[in-house]
C-alpha positions in Angstrom: -1.6 29.0 48.8 -1.1 28.8 45.1 -4.7 28.9 42.7 -5.1 26.8 39.9 -7.1 26.9 37.0 -8.7 23.9 35.6 -10.7 22.6 32.6 -12.4 19.1 33.8 -14.9 16.5 31.7 -17.8 16.2 34.3 -19.6 13.1 34.5 -22.4 13.8 31.5 -19.2 14.7 29.5 -19.5 18.7 29.6 -16.9 20.9 30.3 -16.1 22.5 33.8 -13.9 25.4 34.2 -13.2 26.8 37.8 -10.3 27.6 40.4 -9.2 26.1 43.5 -6.7 26.0 46.3 -3.9 23.6 46.8 -0.6 23.5 47.7 0.6 21.6 44.6 0.0 19.9 41.5 -0.5 16.7 43.2 -3.0 17.8 45.6 -5.2 19.9 43.2 -5.2 16.8 41.0 -6.7 14.6 44.0 -9.2 17.4 44.7 -10.5 17.6 41.2 -11.0 13.4 41.7 -12.4 13.9 44.6 -15.1 16.4 42.7 -15.9 13.7 40.2 -14.2 15.8 37.5 -11.9 14.0 35.1 -9.1 16.8 34.6 -8.0 17.9 30.9 -5.7 20.6 32.1 -4.6 22.4 35.2 -2.5 25.5 35.5 -1.2 28.0 38.2 -3.0 31.2 38.0 -0.1 33.2 38.6 1.7 31.6 35.9 -1.2 32.1 33.2 1.3 34.1 30.8 3.4 31.0 30.6 0.2 28.6 30.6 1.5 25.1 29.8 -1.3 22.2 29.5 -0.5 19.7 31.7 -2.9 16.6 32.0 -3.2 14.1 34.9 -1.8 10.4 35.0 -5.3 8.9 34.9 -5.4 9.8 31.3 -1.4 8.5 30.4 -1.1 11.9 28.7 1.3 14.9 28.8 2.0 17.7 27.3 5.4 18.8 25.4 7.0 21.8 24.3 7.8 20.9 20.6 8.9 22.8 17.4 6.1 23.6 15.1 5.9 21.5 12.1 6.2 17.6 12.4 3.8 15.8 14.5 6.2 13.6 16.9 5.3 10.2 17.8 5.0 11.2 21.4 2.4 13.7 20.3 0.7 11.4 18.4 0.7 8.8 21.0 -0.7 11.2 23.6 -3.5 12.6 21.0 -4.5 8.5 20.4 -4.9 7.9 24.4 -7.1 11.0 25.0 -9.1 10.5 22.3 -9.6 6.9 23.4 -10.3 8.0 27.2 -13.0 11.1 26.1 -14.7 8.5 23.9 -14.8 6.0 26.9 -16.4 8.5 28.9 -19.1 9.0 26.3 -17.9 12.3 25.1 -19.2 12.6 21.4 -16.4 12.0 18.8 -16.8 15.4 17.3 -17.0 17.1 20.6 -13.4 15.2 21.8 -11.7 16.5 18.9 -12.7 19.8 19.9 -11.2 19.4 23.3 -8.0 18.0 21.8 -7.5 20.4 19.3 -8.1 23.1 21.7 -5.5 21.4 24.0 -2.9 20.9 21.2 0.7 21.0 23.0 2.2 22.7 19.8 0.5 24.9 17.0 1.4 21.8 14.1 -0.6 19.5 16.7 -3.7 21.9 16.8 -3.9 22.5 12.8 -3.6 18.8 12.2 -6.2 18.2 15.0 -8.2 20.8 14.0 -8.5 19.4 10.4 -9.2 16.5 11.2 -12.4 17.3 13.3 -13.0 19.3 10.3 -13.4 16.5 7.8 -15.3 14.6 10.4 -18.1 17.1 11.1 -18.2 17.3 7.1 -19.2 14.0 7.3 -16.5 11.7 6.6 -15.3 8.4 9.1 -12.5 9.3 11.3 -10.2 6.7 9.7 -10.4 8.4 6.3 -9.9 11.6 7.9 -6.6 9.9 9.5 -6.2 8.6 6.2 -5.7 11.6 4.3 -2.2 12.8 6.6 -0.2 9.7 5.9 2.8 11.7 7.0 1.1 11.8 10.6 -0.6 8.4 10.6 0.9 5.4 9.6 -1.2 2.7 7.4 -1.6 0.3 10.2 -2.8 2.9 12.6 -5.7 3.8 10.0 -6.4 0.5 9.6 -6.6 -0.3 13.0 -9.5 3.0 13.6 -11.2 1.6 10.6 -11.7 -2.0 12.2 -12.5 0.1 15.5 -14.9 2.1 14.0 -16.7 -0.7 11.9 -17.1 -2.6 15.0 -17.8 -0.2 17.6 -15.2 -0.4 19.7 -13.4 2.8 18.9 -12.3 4.0 22.5 -10.9 0.2 22.7 -8.8 0.1 19.8 -7.5 3.7 20.2 -6.1 2.6 23.7 -4.9 -0.5 22.4 -3.0 1.8 19.7 -1.7 4.0 22.1 -0.2 1.1 24.2 0.9 -0.7 21.2 2.8 2.8 20.1 4.6 2.7 23.7 5.5 -0.7 23.6 7.1 -0.3 19.8 9.0 3.2 20.9 10.4 1.5 23.7 11.9 -1.5 21.3 12.9 0.9 18.5 14.7 2.6 22.0 16.7 -0.3 22.5 17.9 -1.2 18.9 19.1 2.6 19.0 20.7 2.4 22.1 22.2 -0.9 20.9 23.6 0.3 17.9 24.9 3.7 19.1 28.6 2.3 20.4 29.3 0.7 17.0 28.3 3.8 14.9 30.6 6.0 17.2 33.2 3.6 16.4 32.7 3.9 13.0 32.6 7.5 12.9 35.7 7.5 14.6 37.3 5.1 12.3 36.5 6.8 9.1 37.7 10.3 10.6 41.3 8.5 11.6 41.3 7.2 8.3 40.8 10.6 6.4 43.5 12.2 8.8 46.1 9.5 7.7 45.4 10.2 4.6 45.4 14.1 4.4 48.4 14.7 7.3 50.4 12.2 8.3 51.3 10.2 5.1 52.0 13.4 2.9 54.9 14.0 5.7 56.3 10.7 4.4 55.9 11.2 0.9 58.5 13.7 1.3 60.9 11.6 2.5 60.4 8.5 0.0 60.5 10.9 -2.8 64.2 11.3 -2.4 64.9 7.6 -2.3 65.2 7.3 -6.0 63.8 3.6 -6.0 60.7 1.7 -6.4 58.4 1.6 -3.6 56.6 -1.2 -2.4 53.2 -1.7 -3.7 51.5 -1.6 -0.3 53.1 1.8 0.0 52.3 3.0 -3.1 48.6 2.1 -3.0 48.6 4.1 0.4 50.3 6.9 -1.6 48.1 7.1 -4.4 45.1 6.8 -2.0 46.4 9.6 0.0 47.2 12.1 -3.4 43.4 10.9 -4.6 41.7 12.1 -1.1 43.9 15.5 -1.6 43.5 16.3 -4.6 40.0 15.0 -5.3 38.4 15.1 -1.8 35.6 17.3 -2.5 34.8 15.6 -5.8 35.1 12.4 -4.1 32.8 13.7 -1.2 30.2 14.9 -4.0 29.9 12.0 -5.6 29.4 9.6 -2.6 26.8 11.7 -1.6 25.1 11.4 -4.8 25.9 7.7 -5.3 24.4 7.6 -1.8 20.8 10.1 -2.9 20.3 7.1 -6.1 21.0 4.2 -4.3 18.1 5.7 -1.5 15.8 6.5 -4.2 16.5 2.9 -5.9 15.8 1.2 -2.4 12.7 3.3 -2.4 11.2 2.0 -5.1 9.1 -1.0 -5.1 11.3 -3.4 -6.6 14.4 -2.0 -4.8 12.7 -2.7 -1.5 11.9 -5.9 -2.3 15.5 -6.6 -3.2 16.9 -4.8 0.0 15.0 -6.8 2.0 15.4 -10.0 0.9 19.0 -9.1 1.0 18.8 -8.1 4.8 16.9 -11.3 5.7 19.9 -13.5 4.4 22.8 -11.6 6.3 23.4 -14.3 8.9 23.2 -12.1 12.3 21.2 -9.1 11.3 18.2 -11.4 9.5 17.3 -13.7 11.9 16.9 -10.3 14.3 14.7 -8.8 11.5 12.4 -11.5 11.3 12.0 -11.7 14.9 11.2 -8.4 15.7 8.5 -8.4 12.5 7.0 -11.4 14.2 6.8 -9.9 17.5 4.8 -6.8 16.0 2.8 -8.9 14.0 2.0 -11.4 16.9 1.5 -8.4 19.3 -0.5 -6.5 16.5 -2.9 -9.5 16.3 -3.4 -10.0 19.7 -4.2 -6.4 20.5 -7.1 -6.6 17.5 -8.3 -9.7 18.6 -8.6 -8.7 22.3 -10.4 -5.6 21.0 -13.2 -7.6 19.2 -11.6 -7.4 15.5 -12.3 -10.5 13.7 -9.6 -12.9 12.9 -9.2 -12.2 8.9 -9.7 -8.1 9.5 -7.1 -8.0 12.5 -4.8 -10.3 10.1 -5.2 -7.8 7.0 -4.2 -5.0 9.7 -1.6 -6.9 11.6 0.3 -7.6 8.3 0.8 -4.1 7.7 2.7 -3.8 11.1 5.5 -6.6 9.7 7.6 -3.8 7.7 9.2 -6.5 5.7 7.4 -6.6 2.1 8.9 -10.0 1.6 7.0 -11.3 5.2 4.0 -9.5 4.1 3.9 -11.2 0.7 4.1 -14.3 2.7 1.5 -13.5 5.7 -1.1 -12.4 2.8 -0.5 -16.2 1.5 -1.6 -17.5 4.6 -4.5 -14.9 5.0 -6.1 -16.5 1.9 -6.0 -20.0 3.4 -7.6 -18.8 6.7 -10.2 -16.8 4.6 -11.0 -20.1 2.9 -11.4 -21.8 6.7 -8.0 -23.0 7.5 -6.6 -22.9 10.7 -4.3 -19.9 11.6 -1.6 -22.2 12.8 -1.4 -24.2 10.0 -2.1 -21.6 7.5 1.0 -19.7 9.1 3.2 -23.1 8.8 4.2 -21.6 5.2 6.2 -18.7 6.7 9.0 -20.4 8.2 11.4 -17.8 7.7 8.9 -15.6 10.3 7.4 -18.2 12.4 9.4 -21.0 14.0 7.8 -24.1 14.5 7.2 -24.0 18.5 5.9 -20.6 17.7 3.1 -22.3 15.4 2.4 -24.6 17.6 1.6 -22.5 20.7 -0.5 -21.0 18.2 -2.3 -23.8 17.2 -3.2 -25.2 20.8 -3.9 -21.3 21.9 -6.7 -21.7 18.5 -7.9 -24.9 20.2 -8.7 -23.5 23.5 -9.8 -20.3 22.6 -7.4 -17.8 24.1 -5.4 -16.9 20.7 -5.4 -13.3 21.7 -3.8 -13.5 24.8 -1.3 -16.4 23.8 -0.1 -13.9 20.8 0.8 -10.9 23.2 2.8 -13.8 25.3 4.8 -14.8 22.3 5.4 -11.0 21.5 6.5 -10.3 25.4 8.6 -13.5 25.2 10.2 -12.7 21.7 11.0 -9.1 22.4 12.6 -10.4 25.8 14.7 -12.8 23.4 15.3 -10.1 20.8 16.6 -8.1 23.7 19.5 -10.6 24.8 20.2 -11.5 21.3 20.8 -7.8 20.4 22.9 -7.3 23.4 25.1 -10.5 22.2 24.9 -9.1 18.5 26.5 -5.7 19.7 28.9 -7.3 21.8 30.4 -9.3 19.0 30.2 -6.1 16.6 31.9 -4.0 19.3 35.7 -6.2 19.0 35.1 -6.6 15.3 34.9 -2.9 14.7 38.2 -2.3 16.8 39.5 -5.2 14.7 39.0 -3.5 11.6 40.2 0.1 12.8 43.2 -1.7 13.9 43.4 -3.2 10.4 43.0 -0.1 8.9 45.7 1.8 10.7 48.0 -0.9 10.9 47.6 -1.3 7.3 48.9 2.4 6.7 51.4 1.7 9.1 53.1 -1.1 7.8 52.8 0.5 4.3 54.9 3.6 5.6 57.5 1.4 7.5 58.3 -1.0 4.5 60.3 1.4 2.9 62.6 2.3 5.6 63.8 -1.1 5.9 65.2 -0.9 2.3 66.5 2.4 3.0 69.9 0.9 3.8 70.6 -0.9 0.6 69.8 2.7 -1.5 72.2 4.4 0.7 75.1 1.4 0.2 
């Protein structure tokens, strides 16, 4: 029978190490739970050389083999959920961080978690320590941790952050899956267009050069485009890359980002989807914070950072000022019509009066995400034939431009 080496938390928070015999991992986990232990790692002794830390489902955390360097979203979610579980079990923060960096699944995670531990040992708050690594911990993450530390319910907030990260990842994966097929069609269309301009059209150009007559305007345009691609294609590609770099740099600036986000909101189909996505994030974040005991104003200041679109963030900021002055949340958000429909404002107002605002906000987020999923499918169903139409239009235009001179060839022969 296989022998398993384990490390686990005892009821008093101390680390216990030992061995046990079990037919497999599920039975080994059951034996550990029967002993009152909370598993941290479990590995088969015979495979100690290839030891991989595997955390149990009771902690809802798994280890993944990642390339060193960047901390992935999945590793961050695992860190957050396990830290919440350790704190809820009564383990001091410093000891919990020691456990986490020793059990890190990658060298990068080990280094980052140890760095956080060292900052905390030096007397820094957990939120401030995380704030020193903005590439790993987003601003909204740090803000939620700060709210949990201030209110004394850090374990609850961390659990809510992990749940939020899981839902956020699921929603983003749906968006990426919905955009995959249209993106493939666009790449194929560009590939076919380049092939026609570089290989197909030059064959016709040899034929047309012997006609000795003026070619139709569409044919001249296509031939000129083919010449530019073949003669200066590399320079055009470098120019496009540089243009893309400068445009991206401008869009990342404060002014450029605001202009771009404002334009996105005005696009007929994309704009409403972006607004719905932002509203779902805001409602879920605010409902999560209120459910964890964070005060309303502090929760609003944290939740607005999750919106993503700066234009909408500014609109919500004005509403927060009204709440700080004593106004009701539903009435204060009424000025953000681009983000909150009238029906949602009514539901928020009623929930606020009944004292069930946190549950209602989470419910609104669930409903909005369901609607967003259906609308994304509709938008993709519309985008697919549109992309095919453009592909057919490009190829058809080139084909007609090449055929037009053939119709006039008989006149030149006569």
